[in-house]
N, C-alpha and C positions, 0 to 999 in steps of 0.2 A: 872572100877573105867575111863573108858573109855567115855571123855564127848565126842566125834563124832565119834562114833561108824558106819562103812558100813554096810548098808540095800543092799540086793539083792533078785531078782528076776526073773521070767518069764512069757512072757504076750503071748496071743495068736498074730497072724499075721496080724491082724487088728487091732493093738492096737498104737497109734503115742507116747504116753507117760502115765506116771503114775502119779497122784498125791500122794504123802505122807504127812501121820498126826499122830500128835504128842500129845495124848491127848485129841485128836475130832478137834484140828488146824490147818490149813495148813501150810508145813514148809518147801513146797519145792516141785519138779517135777524130772521126772529122765528119759531120750530117753529110750525110745525100738530099741535096736540094730538090727539089720538083721535078727539073728537069737533068736529073744524073750528075750533074757536077758535082764536085766538092771540091772544099782547099783547106789545106793545112799548116800550121804554123808552127813552131815547136815554141814549147811556152818557156823551157830554157835556153838559156844559149849553148852552142853545141862546142864542145871543146874541138880544139885543135886537132889534125888529125886524118887517118881515111875514115869515110863512113858509106853505107851502103842503107840505102831507104828503100823498101817496097811498105805494099799496103794489102792488106787481105778484107775481100767485102764477107758483111756479117747479116744476115736477112732477120727479118723482124721476128721469127722465131728463135734466135742468137746464134743461130747455126753457120761456123767460121769459116769462109772460103778460101781458095786454093790464091797462094801471093803472086802479088807480079811479078814481071824481072826487074831483079836492083836495079837502081840507080846508084850507081859509085859516084863519091866525089870525094874530093879532099878540102877540108876549111884549114884556110890556114889562119889560126888564130893566136887571138893574145894568149898568158898566162892563166889556168882558173884562177876561177873569185875563192878566196882564204874559204875554208870549211868551217863548220861549230863543231863544240864540243859541247850537246846537253845535254849529256848525265852519264854519272861516274857512278857503278852497281856495286855495292860490297855485297858477297855471296858465300863467305865462307864463315865457322865461330855463330855466336848464341844472336849477335847482331846481325841483321841481314836488311838492309835499307839502302834507297839513294842514298850518293853522300851528296852534301850542296858543297861546296867550295872553302875551302880550310877545315874539313872535317878530320876528323879522326877514325880508322881502318885499319884491322889487323888481318888483311886482305893482300897477299901481295901480287893478284893477280886479278884485281877489278877489271868488270866489265866497262867498257867506253863505249858510248854513242852518241851519232852525230848527226846534220849532213853535210853533202856536197853536190861537188855538178859528178849526173851518169856519167860515167867511163872512164872517171879517172881514180886514185890508189890513193887511200890517205895512209899518209906514214905519222904516226903517234910517239912523240918523244915523252921522257920524262928527264927532268935538267937537264935535256940537251941532250941526250943520248936513245936511239931509234928503239923501242919495245914492242914493233909489229906495224903489218898495215895490212888492207883489208879494201877489196873493189868496192866500190860505190853501185847501192844496187840502183837497178834502170827509176826508181822512184824518188831518187836523190837521197838514203839514207844509207847508213854505217854502224856496223857496231862490232865490236873486236876487242876479242880477252886479251889483255896485253903480257907480255913477257913478266920474269921473274922481278918485282924493283929492285929487290935488294934490300940494302940494309934500311931499320928504322930511320925514319927522320920527312923532313917536308919534301915532296914528289909536287914539281911545279910542270901540269902534263901540256902539252902544247900537240898541235895538228897541221900536218902540210899536204895538200893533194897535188898532185905527178899526171898529167894527158901523155897520151901517148909519144907524143914527140920530147916528152922530157920535161916539159916546161913547168915550174914549179909556181904552185901558190903563195901567196903569203901567210906566214903564219898563224891560226887562234891565234885568240888571247889565253895569256895562262889561266890552267884553270888548279888548282894547288891542294892538294890533301897529304893529309899527317900520316906515314908511316907506323904502325904503332905496334908488333908482334909479342911482346914482354909480356908479361902477365904480374900482376901488381904481387907486390907482399902479401901473408895471409894477411887481417885484422889484428889488432892487439888489444890490448887492455879491455879483456871482455868484463862488463861487470852487471849483478842487476841488482836493482834496488826495490825492497818493499817500500810500499807505498799507503798501507792501511794495516790498520789493527794495534794494538798497544805498544808495539815494536814492530818499527820504523827502520828502516837505513840500509844500507849494504848488506845483501847475502851472501855467509862466507859460503866460502867452495866447501860444496857437501853440507851445507846447512838445510835450515827450514823455513819455508814460511808460506802465511795464511792469504800472502795478495796475490790472486790467480792471474794478475796484467801485471805484473812486474816490467819497470822500466829497462831498456838492456842497452848499455855504451860499449861505444869503445872509440876508437882511432882509424882510419884510413886514408886511401889517397883522395885530395880532393878531387870532387866531382863522379870519383868511383858510388857504384848502385851494392849497395851492400845486402846477402841473401841471409836473415837469420832460419837457423834450422833448429828445430827442436824432435829429438831423440830421431833423427834420418829424415824428420819430413817438412818441407818447407813451412815456416810461418808466415815471411812476408817481407820485405823490403825497407830499406833506406837509404836516402841519398847524404852521402859524406860532404861536410859544408866546406865553404874556404877555408875553414881552418883544421880540418882533418879531424873534425868530431862530426860522430854520429847518433840518432836517439832511435829507438823505438820500444811501443808500446803494443802488444799483442793485443790484435781485434777480438780474437775469440780465445774465450779464458780458460788458463790452463787446466787438464784433468789434475785430481788430487794423483800424485804418487811421484818417484824419480824425474827427471827429466837433466837432459844433457843437452846446452844449448854449445851448439858451434858456428861460424858465421864465415862466408865467402865472399870476398869485392872481384866487381864487374868493371873492370875501367870504359870509357868510353869508345873505345875499339873495338869491345868485345872478349876482351881476356878478360879470362877467371883465375883467380890466387886459391893455392889451394888452403883446404880447413884450417880454421884458429884451432888454437888447444882449446878444448872443453870446459864449459863451466857444469856443473854439476852441483842440483839442491834441489831439495823434495819441496815439495806443495801439498799443503795438510790445510784442512778448511773446518775441520772437526771443530763442534763448539765443544766438544768435552771427552775424554778417553774411554768412557765407555756409554753403549746406544744401548735400548733394548728395541730390539726391530720390531717384531714381531711374537705371536703365540702359533704354536700348531697343535692342531684336534686331530687326535689320534681313535677318537668312537667316531664308531659309524650311528647314522648313513651320513652326517654330511663331516668328512674329513679333508687336512690342510691346513692353508695358511689363515692366521685370524686377525686381522688389523688389532693392534691397540684398543679397548675402551670397546672393544668386540664382547661376544656373548657362546659359549660354547655348554656341552651338556658331558664334556671331557673332565670328568674330578681330579686328572694327574697331568695335567696341559705340558707341554714345552713351551719354556722362555727362550727366544732365541736373541743375538746382537751380535755385537761387534765390538772392541778396546783393542788397545795398544797389545801388539802380539804375548802372546807368555802369562797376560797378565791373570791372577786368581780371581773368579767371578764367585760371588754368596749373592743368593737371593734373599730374601729377605718378606715375610708380611707388615701387614700393617702394625702389627704388633710386635714387630722386632723379631718375631721367630722365625730362625734359619729354616727356610723350607726347600733347599738344593744349592748343590757347592757344581761348580765346575773349571777348568784349567782353557783359556783361550791359544788358539792351536798359531802357526806361527803368520798366520795371515790376518789374526785379530778375530775370526768368528769362534764363537761359544752356542752351546744351547745347554740346559738344562731341565730335565724332567722330574716336576714338583713331587713333591708328597700331594697323598688324595687331600683335595680340598674342599669346603662344606660349600653348599649350596649361601649365594649371595654374591655382591660387589667385592671384589679384593682388589686395593692397589700393593702392587709389588715394585721392591726396590733391588737391583744391582748393584752391587758396589762392586768396582775392578782396584785390585792392589798389583802394584809394579811392583819388581823386583829391588826396586829403592826403598820400599815405604808407599811412596806418593801414592791418595786414590782419586777417587772419582767414582759418581753415582746418576744414577736416573730411574724413572720411573716410571712405569703403566699401570692401566687398570686395563682387569678382564671379569665380567662375569661369570660366574659357573650356573648353569640353567640346566638340574635334570626334568623337572619337573612338567610329564607332558599334558599340554593345554587339553580343555573338555571334549567329549567330541562334534565335531561342525553337524553341520542343519542340510537335509535337502526340504527344501519349502515347496517347489513345484517341479515336476516335468511337462517341459511343454510340447504337443504336437503343431507341428506348423505349415503340414501339405494336406492335400486332400480335401473331403467336405466337413468332415466334422475336425476344427480347429478348435485349441486353446487345452487350456491344463486337464490335467491327466489328474486322477486319483489314484493312491496305491491299489495294481490288481485289478487297471483299468486293462484297454484293450487299445491298439493306437493301430494306424500304417504309417506310421513317419520312425522310418529308422534311425533318422538319426534327429532324435528330438533337444531340446533347448532345455537344462539343467542350472534350476538356479538354488541357492540359499545362504546361511551366514557364515560365517567365521571368524577368528580373531584378524585384526586389520594386519595385513601384510604376511600373514601365512598362508604357506602353499596348501591347497585343497588338491587331494589327489583322488580322482574317480574311480570307484571298481565299478566290473559289470560280472557279474556271480566270481567275486573273487580278487579276477583279475586287473589290475589295471589299464584304463585305456585313456588318460588323459589327463592333466594338473592345467592348474590356474591359480596366481595368488590374487587374493582377497584384497577391495577397496580401503581405502581410509576407512569409509563407512561397517566395515565387517562385511561387503555383499558379494559375492560371485556369480558369475554364470559361465555355463561350458555348455555349447552345441556337439555332439557327437559328432565323430568323421567321417565321412562317405567311409568304404559303405555300410558301415555302420551297424543298428544291432540284425542278426539272423528271425528267421520264423521262431515262433514261442516265446517262454516265458523268461523274464528277463531279472535278478534283484541287482535293482543301484543302490555302492553305497557311497560314500567317503569318506577319508579323515582328513586332517588336516599337520604339518609340520612347522613346529617355530622357528625363528633364525637359527636356534640351539641346537635344532637336529632333534628336539624329541617330537615324538608321532603320535597323536591321540589314538582312543578306540576309534573302529569304526563308525557311524551315524548306523542307527536304523534302517533296515532295507526298505527300496521304496521299488515294488515289483510291477513292471511295465510288462504286454503283454504283445510281442509285435504279429501281426496280421495282414499281410496285405496281398491276399490270397483274392480274388474278387467272387 
């Protein structure tokens, strides 16, 4: 009737410890003493029934030897101790977490885990009905995915343990959970409110707002989590308060354009509703119905987009802008002369190539007239500059290698194939360096009009070279070449 009998033995000197087995399962170890003896007492009480003890020696290298002959006996014990339920885990749906007592779950077959005496069988009950059983592991733990818990509602989980002789332990305490597999109804009463600008208030379905972070509200199931979706992409979530209301304001501003807002709600058990009916509106933050965005230069050598207030050598530049779709666009100059017209396309984009413009700074006004007669205007400046700058100069060509270094005179001889060239130009202009009429590099003149350039390797070839430069202003006008500076390269010893 001893549920923790002492088990002793003797081993050879090379054995460090022995592994103790009961009915084939490892239940502990015993350290071998200096005289070769060892003693083992089970840490947990043995359950009633048949037992077969054996021991296997383990040397210092960790090698396990052959088992001893078994010692068979029967324990006449009392009923097993009550098991424990330590956790209940939800394994399905959007929410999969360990369940606290009283928590809600949509998992009809949760996993229940706990402890009990090794060798016993744990039986799990829901509201008094058995929903599964499992053998306890040698380390005293057990895990069971229970059978279907049936209809929604509160489920009081309990467990008992039985030993091989059929003795039953006392039951565990109740572990209540609430089974809820019913999805909530779709959220209702979805509204969006404009909180900025001259017009505030509820945004009507299909309406327009200049508020990029409108307040979105609705009703739902208290405690549920509402997900707000914009054009099929999640915007964020809000929790329904105890009165059934929720409020959401986007953290990231909505972009200009059409928006379709829908919502779903997910209850604490993880059940998600169908989407709500959509709320459609358009965000439009434009400050006017027409805007000149840029100009386009169509004349070489610098072609492409020109920012407003820029400069160009194109006397018939193109004005580009946006407005309401299909608006009639009229471009006028500072004297109110019409210099071009166009019609915006279905997306509101338009462009107008101007009539020939005179040299100088111009202020252009774009007027957009909608079919209903409403107009809007925008202005932008552009400078027309078709006058080439004066020729840049080459002031010095400097020999930087060998025994004879320093400035060269035109027509001079050098052993430097990559001499440094300096000169003067208008500040900010691009200076292009030529060798015998072929461009070899460029550099921008500094704010004082100075520039310098070192020819890259392999540099100049043997013989005579005429170096010259031009300068090109921001409008794209290129000057005449400078006077040539002759350099004779001689690298032959």
